[in-house]
N, C-alpha and C positions, 0 to 999 in steps of 0.2 A: 504494500500500500504506500502510495506517495505521501510524504510528510509535508505539513504546512509549518513553516518556521518564521517566527517574528525576529527581525533583526533591527535593533534601534540603539542609538547612542543617547544617553541622558546624563544630566549633571548629577552630582552627589545628592542634591536636594530634590531630585526626581523630575526635572523638566527636560523635555525632549526638544523644546523650541523656546526661544525667548519671547518677550512681549510682542515683538513684531513677527509676522509670517516670514519664515526662512531665516530667522535669526539663529544661526547654527554655529556661531563663532567658536563655541566650546569644542566643536569637532576637531579643530586644528590643534587643540591641547592634547588630545588622545592619539592623533594620527602619527604613525611611524611605520617602520619596516614590519613589525609584528602584525599590526592591523592591516597593512597592505597585503601581507601573506594570507591572513584570514579572509580578507575580502576576495582574493583570487580563488581560494579554496571553496568558499561558499558559491561564488558565481560558477565555477566549474562543475559544481554538484547540482546546479539548478536547471529544471525544465522550464520554469516560469518565474517571472518577477511579477508581483501582485501589488497594485496601487489603488488608492482612492483618487478621485479627480484632482484634488489640490496638490498632493504629493506628485502625482503623475505630471502635472503641468510644470512644476518646478524641476523635476528630474529630467524631463524631456528637454526643457530649455537649456539645461546645463550639459547633459551628456551628448546631445546631437552636435554640439560644437567642440566637445572635449577631446575627441580622439586625436586631433591634430595639435591641440594646445596643452594637454595635460602632461604632467610628469609621470603619470601612471597609464601609458597607452594600452596596456593589456587589459586593465580594468575597464577602460573606456570601450575597447573593442567588444568585450563580453557584455557590458551593459547595453550596447547598441545591437548586438546580434541575438541575444536571448529573447525568446518570445515574452511579451508583456501583456498582462491583463489589467485593464483599468475599469473599475466598477464606478459607473456614473449614470445618473438618470438625465443629466443635462449636457454632457459632452457629446457633440455630434460628429466630430472627426478627430483622427489621431494622426499626427505627422511623423511621430517617432517610429522608426523601422520596427516591424514585427509586433505591432500593437493591435490588440483586439479590445474593442469597447463592449462591455457587458452591462446592460441596464436592468437585467432580471435580478432576482433575489441572489445576493452575493453568497450567502451561506449555502444555498442549494447548489449553486455552480461549483463552489469549492468542494463540497461533498462529492459531487460527480467526478471531479478531477482527481481527488484523493483515491477514489475507488478504482480508477483506471490504472494505477500504479505508475512507476517511472521514477525519475529523479525528483529532487525536492522542489518545493515552491517557497519563495521567500517574500514576505511582506516587509517592505521598507517604509518607515514613517507611517503615513496613512492612519492617523489616530482615530478618526471616526470609523473607518472600515475595521480597524483592529478591535475597537470596542465591540462591534457587532460580532466579529469572529471569536472574541474572548467569551462573550455572553452565550454564544451558540456552541461553545466548547470545541472549536475546530483546530486550535493551535496544538500541535504535537510537541513543539519545543519553543522556548523563549531564549533568545540570545541577546543579552543586554551589555553594551559597553558603558562603563561608568567613567565619565570624565571627572578628574579631580578638581571640580569647579563648584562653588556655591553661587548659583545665579540669583537667587532671591525672589524671582518672579518669572512667569512665563506660562507655557502650556504644559501641564503635567502629562507624563506618559500614561499613567493609570489614574483616571479621574474617578471621583465619587460616583457610585451608581453601577459600577461593573460588578459582576457576580464574583463572589469569593472563590478562590481556587487554592488547592494545596498542590505545590510543585515539589519535584525531587531534584536536588542538585546533581548535575552531571559532571561539571568541572568548573574550575576557576583558573584564570590565567592572568597573572600580574604582567603588565606591560612596562617596558623601559621608560615610557612617557609618564608613568605614574597612574595610568588608568588600569582598569580591571575588566576582564571579559567574564561574565557569568553565564553559564548555560544551565537551563532547567528543563526537565521534561514535565509534561502535563500528566498528572495522575488519572485524568479523565473520570473522576468520581462524580 
């Protein structure tokens, strides 16, 4: 069965975005060779990248230009070549290569894809979509990068109102940048 994995970076105080949309400056604090290696491993193990509309629009704007401009050309190549699913009821067209827009029930579509088997599916960012998938118990694994930053305000990764979950720790990885990668499996209780 194909796994659905959440991958997000957040601050020590729990924010995955600052007060403004796309305020992700704390990502630079955690980025380094180890996180680059993890990013490549995750992308190489992915059948699909899964996004909500807001994250999709920001990622598409960045990665469609990044292959020629970035210091991580292999990450950019993979981001651009892997099939992408964007869940949106308002988005009418997608310019990013290999993107499919799905306006139907996100959880039903993810269940169908999981049952097909294959490589993993990764949800990056996409807080609103992630809340739906958490509440419908669809994530198999949570991978969270903790940046050693106290932001003080912003958009929390896990907002009030999501369903309580017991998770099992798979691994921890301390990064040379001072960050930590935590991997948890969903007990699916």
